[in-house]
N, C-alpha and C positions, 0 to 999 in steps of 0.2 A: 981760673977764677973760682974762688971758694963758693960753696953752696949758699945762695942768698937766703933760703928758708932757714937754714941752720944759723946763719949770722943774725937774722931778724929775731929768731926765738932766743938766741943768746942775749940779745939786748934786753929782752923782756924778763930776764932773770933778775934785773934790777927792779925790786918790788915797787919803789917809788915811781920809777919810769912807767912801769906797767899800769899802776893805779892812775897816774896822771893821764895816760893814753886812753884808758877805759873811760875815764870821766869826760875827756875831750870828745870821744866818739859819741857818747850818750848826749852830751850837751850840744855838740855840733849838729846831730840829727834833729834834736828838738828844735833848735833855732831855725833850721832850714825846712822843717816839716817833712823830713824824710821818713815818712810813715806809710805803711800799707794798712789802712784801717787804723787799728789801735796798736799795731806792731811796728817797731823800728825796722827799717829796711835791713840793717846789718847788726848782728851781735858778734861777728867775727872781727878780730882785732888785727888782721893782716890782709893786705891785698892779695889777689892771685898774681904770682910772679910768672912772667913768660920771658924766656931768653929771646933775644932778637932772632935767633935761628928758628925757634919754635913758632914765634909770631909770624915769620915769613912763610913757614910751612902752612900754617893755618890760613894765611892770606891767599897763598897760591891755590890751596885746596878749595876755598870758598869761591874764588874767581873762576876756577875751572868748572866747578859744578854749576855756578850761576850761568856760565856760557851755555851749558847743556840745557838748562831750564829755559833760557831765551830761545833756543832752537825749538824746544818743545812748545812754547807758547806760539811761535809762528806757525807751527804745524797744526795745532788744535784750532787756530783761527781759520785756517783754510779747509780743514777736513771735519765735516760734521760727524762722521762715524767715529773718528778719533776723539772728538770733543765729547761724544756720548759716554766714553769711558770714564770721564770725570764725574758723571752722574749729577749734573747741574739741574736745579729746579728751573722751570720755564722762565720765570722772571729774572733769575740769576743769569741765565743765558742771554736774555734780551739786554740786560745791563752790561754784561761782559762784551757783547758784540758791538755795542755803541762806541763810536770813536771818542776817546777821552780827550782829544785835542792836544795831546803831548806825546812825545816819542816813547816814553817809558810807562808801562802799566803800573809799575811799582818803583817810583823814584827812590824810595828807601825800602829795604827789606832786611830780613834776618834769617840766617841759617843756624839751626841749633845743633850742636855737636858734642861728642865726647872725644877727648884727645888723650889717648894712652900712647901706644907706639905710633898710631896712625890716627888721622882725623876721620871721624865717621859721623856723617850728618844724618840725623834722624827725623828732622822736620824742617819745613820751609814756611816762614811767616811772611807772606807776600802782601797781606792786607794792611796790617797796622802794627808794625814792630814797636813795642813799648819799651820804656826803660831808659831812653837816652838822656832826658833831663834829670831823672833820678841819678843816673850813673855819673853825669858830669858834676852834680852837686856833691855826691858821695865822694868822688875823687878829691874835691876841694877839702872836704872834711878830713879825709885820710892824709892829704898832703900836710895838714896842720897838726897831726898827731905828734907828740914829742918823740915817740919811738921812730916814726917815719922820718922825721927831720934828722935823727942820728943815723938812720940807715942810709940816707941819701949822701951822707959824708963818706960812705963806703962804696956805694954803687951809683953809677949814672943810669938814668932811665926816665921814662915819661908815662903819664896817664894820657890816653888817647881820647880827646874830646870829640863828641859827636853831635851835640844839638845844633852847632853852627852849620854842620854839614847837612843836617836835616833841613834847615832853613834854605841853604843854598840850593839843594835839590828841588825844594818846593818852588823857589823863585825862578829856577831854570824852566820848570814845567809851566809855570804861569806865563812866562815870556813866550814859550812855544804856543801856548793856548791863544794868547794874543788878542783877546777881545777887549781888554781894558789895560791901561798902563800902570795904574796904581793899585797894589793889592790891599784888600781888607780881609783879614783872616777870621774865620770862624773855626774854633776847636770844638768838634762835635762828638759828644758821647752822652750817655744817660746821666741825669743828675743823681747825686748822692752816692757815687761809686767810691770805693776805697782808693782808687787811683787819682781822685780829684786833685791832690796836692801837685801831681806832675803836670796837670793841665795848667795850674796857676804858675808853675815854674816856666812852662813854655810861653805862656802869655807875657810874663814879665820879660823874658828874653826877646820875644818878637817885638815887644814895644820898646825895648832898649835899642832896637835897630830901626826905630821910627816907623813901625808898621802897626796900624790900628788893629786890635785883636779883641774878639769877644769869645766867651765860652758859652756854649748853649746845648741844650737837650735837642735831639733831632725832631722831637714833637713840636718844638717852638718855631721851627723854620717854616717860612711861608714863601711860596713862589707865586708872584703876581706881577703882571705887566712886564714880563720878561726878565725879572730880577728876583734874586733870592734874598729874603730878609730874616735877620735874627734879632728878635725883639725890637723891630723898627729900624735896625741898622742894615743897610744894603751891604752884603758880603759877596765877594767874587772868588775867594780862594778858601776852600774847605780843607782843614787838616782833619781827616776822618779817622777818628779813633773807634767809632762804633762799627761793628762788623756787619756785612751784608745780610747774613742770616738773621741777625737780630732786627735789622730794619724790616726785612720781609715778614718777620713774625708779627710786626705791628704796622703792616703796610699802609693801612688807611690813616694811621696817625702820623706816619713819617714820609708820606709821599711827596711832600714839598721838595726835599733834597733830591729824590730820584727824578722827579719831573723836571727840575732845573737842570740836572745832569744830562738827561736825555735830550733836552732842548739845546744843550751847549751853552747854557747861560751862566755856568759856574765851572771853575777848575777844581776838581776834587782829587786830593792826594791822601792816600793812594787811590787810584781810580777803581771803578767797579770791575774793570777788566782784570784787576789783580786776583779776583776770585778764581780765575782759571787755575792758577798754579798754587793758590792757597789751599785748595783741596789736597788732602793727604794722598789721594790717588795719584797725584803728580809724581811722587817718588816711585810708585809702582810702574808708571810709564817710563821712568828713567831706568829702573833696575831690570825690567823684563827684556830679555834679548830679542823678543819678537818686534820690539820697537827700535832696535839698534840702528836701523836705516835712517832714523831722524837726526842722528848725531855724527859729527866729524870723528875721525880716528882719535884725536886728542881728547874730545869730549867723552868718548866711550871709555878711554883710559881713566879719566877723572871719575867717571861713574863707577867703574869696577873697583877703583881704589877707595872711594869715599862714601858710596851709598850702599847700605846693607840691603840684603835680599828683602824685597817688599812686594806684596801681591794683594790684589783685591780678594776679599774672602768670598769664596763660592762653595756650593755644596761639594764640588769635585775635590776641593782641598781639605774638606772637613776632617777626614781620617788622618792626613799628614799633620795638620795643625794640632790635632788632639795628641798625636804621638810625640810631637816635639814641644810639649808644653814648657819644659824647663829652659828653652832657648828662644821663645817667641813672645811677642807683644801684640795685643789686639788694640786697635785704635779706631774710633769713629772717623769717617771720612771728613766730617765737617764740625769739629768741636775745638775748643781751646781751653787753656788753663788746666790741662790734665784730665778734663771731664771724660769719663767713660773709658779711660785707658786702663788696661788690665795687663799686668806683668805676670806671665805664666808661672814663673818660679815662686811667686808670692802667694799663690792660691792652691787649693787642693784640686785633684783631677776632676771631681764632680762639678765644682764651681767653674772650672775652665771649660769643660764640655758644655755646660749650660750657656756660658758666654758665647761659645762658638755657634751654638744653635741660634742665639739671638743675632749674631753677626751675619749669618748666612741669609737672614731675612731682611736685613737692613744694609746700609752702606758703610762697610768697614774695610780696613786694610789690616793685614798681618805683616809684621816686620821682624826680621831676625834681630835678636838682642845683640848689643855691642858691649864691649868692655867699658865699664864705668870706673874711671880712676877715683881713688880715694886718697886724700891728702890730709896731713895733720894741720889743723888750724887752731890758733889760740882763740878761745871764745870767752867773752865777758858775760858770764851768767853766774851770779852769786860768787864773785871772785873770778880768778882766771883759771880756765881749764883748757886742756889740749884734747881735741876730738878729731878722730879720723872721719872726714866728711866726703861725700860724693861731690864731684866738681864737674860742671859742664863748661863749654866755651862756645859762645854764640856770636859769630862775626856779623857786624852790621855792614850792609852794602848800600852804597849810594850811586845811583845810575850804573849799577853793575860792578862797582869796584869796592873792595873791602877797605873800610876806613875806621875801624874801631871794634870793640868787643863788649859783650855783656857776659858776666860770669855769675853763676849761682852756685851756692854750696848748701848741702843738706845732709842730715843724718839718714834721710829716706832715699830710696832708689829713684823715686819720682821727684825730679827737681822742678818745682813750679811754685813761685811765690803766690800766684793767684789761688792755687790749690791749698795754700796754707803750709807748704813745706819749704823751708829753707830761707836763706838770706841772699841778698845781693852783696857782692864785694867788687870794688873796682879792680881793673886789670892794669898792672904796672909792667911795662916792657923794659927789661934790663938791657942796657947797651954795653955795659962793662964795668970794671972797677973804677971808682972815683980817683 
């Protein structure tokens, strides 16, 4: 099979086709409100291509690591000393230890990776994996690009949809929770966020499946007489997009949701128990051989193959971390969107050492850098240009099984749309020549 990337780029040598495709990308995103704040989600004019073989490699890697994470969760629930390694706040721990009423703490989750010769997972999003509705809508835009239509005459393949899997996992958890028969969904996050268009996409999708849905700020939720209300509407299934740490920072204003959860009056997806593994310290508990007893032989093999060296930052490691600046990354234990992440090779030694000093007094992990693949993408910015962009590959898991991918591309080494770096592109799995 010829190289799909080369074939796609060759199609774009037709100037009229390229121009029509760029216009379709812009107009399609505008119509579907595929924006992050004021920015379109994608300026790249090509999907990320995965061969079936590489897709299966990524799926096997994610499923294997997730199995190890499930073993870790069972262990930390039983062992208070091990749980202390995660450095939970007292109320975080109270919420995490409460029975969520369903078998999975995280019915949907996402493992973020870079895939060069091998898949290497650098983070686990157990609380609120975003991007599914964005990704599905973006896939539909790309499927309609003139260049993509021509490409699909050359290659067979598929975009992997995920929002229906998100709903299926939510309804499965709701059925297990079992307090009420008919779900009424509340999509919960702060008002005025740049991700608001995705909430509207999910609302439209849920309602297309005949499920009443409201979008609300957690501060508007009220727990009274054994039920949770969102603007006067009784809800029983919360699609929680707001993070636990953010709720606790405004505890008195947001306690309605937490009180209802602790009382078992509402099914929350993902549950507050998801916080256990959402902490970045969870990867340290995977990669540190002192905890190898927690995992099966197969899980240990998956960890060795796919998890980079990760440790809690302690004063004892300060000298080693300083010496290895060019190959290490510092990360806060409990942040998101790239906040507080420092890539050692991008800063001077004095700044790195100062950051280590801060990290030893707070809750941080240090992680070995992994190879970041850079791939040429056509980019629609003031005409068509070809740029070498860093690319990640982030498998979505539903009830522990990989069923889709998010892909981000960026000129910067830190790939995070929330942080203002990069674009989303849909992932197209190529099955063979047409």
